[in-house]
Steps between C-alpha positions, in 0.01 A plus 500: 500500500531630855456874462339536844783305661764763416301785648439297817864395535612802712213442746582128512867576572399745775278240665770232479750738668251580777430130558870411501570771757215383724595133468861576593375647829313183606629263763542133407171394669314784324657405168406135549142597588477717189643222286255239627210744461597568137539126433160428659339767280674349194696818423822298521516158343 
């Protein structure tokens, strides 16, 4: 049962919206740098 997940869901959605907005403002080189950094840190597989 994920009782704590439902109460955290609004905060999670807020953070996802903030990240999406910020990512949409990045240039292609910035986006590529972010991508490779996340891959190197194993956040993206």
